[in-house]
C-alpha atoms as one frame of an Amber mdcrd trajectory, in Angstrom:
protein
   7.627   1.457  69.887   4.106   1.483  69.408   4.427   4.414  66.939   6.226
   2.224  64.739   4.125  -0.757  64.790   1.557   2.238  63.637   3.643   4.018
  60.936   4.221   0.739  59.146   0.683  -1.001  60.047  -0.125   2.684  58.268
   2.235   2.249  55.040   1.200  -1.346  54.286  -2.506  -0.564  54.366  -1.672
   2.391  51.723   0.502   0.398  49.828  -2.042  -2.971  49.296  -4.902  -0.114
  48.594  -2.917   1.194  46.115  -2.632  -2.329  44.162  -6.403  -2.884  44.690
  -6.956   0.131  43.215  -4.432  -0.754  39.788  -5.998  -4.314  40.087  -9.794
  -3.043  39.944  -8.684  -0.078  37.110  -7.343  -3.530  34.897 -10.318  -5.996
  35.522 -12.620  -3.183  34.291 -10.390  -2.363  31.455 -10.399  -6.020  30.477
 -14.187  -6.087  30.606 -15.075  -2.662  28.581 -12.486  -4.749  26.100 -14.206
  -7.548  25.701 -17.628  -6.081  25.126 -19.115  -6.080  28.783 -20.017  -2.875
  30.450 -19.309  -2.844  33.836 -21.657  -0.590  36.084 -24.652  -2.064  34.531
 -23.724  -5.656  32.450 -25.035  -5.033  29.525 -23.388  -7.255  27.224 -22.959
  -8.044  23.780 -25.658  -9.126  21.426 -26.092 -11.660  18.779 -28.876 -12.783
  16.027 -29.556 -14.522  13.405 -31.801 -13.313  10.339 -33.464 -16.376   8.985
 -33.839 -15.418   5.558 -30.137 -14.752   4.554 -28.200 -16.846   6.751 -26.877
 -13.695   8.200 -25.355 -12.622  11.576 -25.554  -9.330  13.582 -24.008  -8.728
  16.367 -25.490  -4.850  18.290 -22.892  -4.087  20.928 -23.544  -1.755  24.260
 -19.551  -0.259  24.306 -17.930   1.947  21.516 -14.266   2.465  21.762 -12.302
   4.949  19.948  -8.985   6.596  20.023  -8.465   9.580  21.849  -4.630   9.702
  21.401  -1.588   7.850  20.232   1.664   8.500  20.642   3.738   6.691  18.100
   4.187   3.007  17.465   5.949   2.490  20.864   3.706   4.525  22.710   1.105
   5.025  25.047  -2.353   4.178  23.523  -5.439   6.049  25.080  -9.261   4.648
  24.350 -12.675   6.006  25.209 -15.200   3.648  26.154 -18.548   4.791  26.019
 -21.503   2.556  27.035 -24.791   2.544  25.161 -27.437   1.567  27.851 -25.803
   3.568  30.761 -23.539   6.293  29.167 -20.551   5.309  31.438 -17.898   7.450
  29.827 -14.154   6.091  31.166 -10.985   6.237  29.533  -8.097   3.934  30.165
  -4.552   3.710  28.588  -2.576   0.649  26.678   1.164   0.292  25.970   2.063
  -0.671  22.575  -0.910  -1.807  20.068  -0.679   1.309  17.614   1.324   0.027
  14.851   1.023  -3.750  13.178   3.599  -3.512  10.680
């Protein structure tokens, strides 16, 4: 009886830890998409040139496409932080075509 309860508890712990991993990975990707580095918390900076009244925006995150698997496929993005050197690869579904 104790063995069945222990196995059930270990199974539930494993399921919840997997779900927590995917939740943290998704939140890191959302932070990177918004322009904030999840490691050093660097945020985009904007400033205005008073002479020409032009706004400039400096983003710490550089995003580039590694692989694109068609219009309905998965697109792999690489995010690189200019401040701390963080490199992460995340995938997004169906964002490659704008037909």
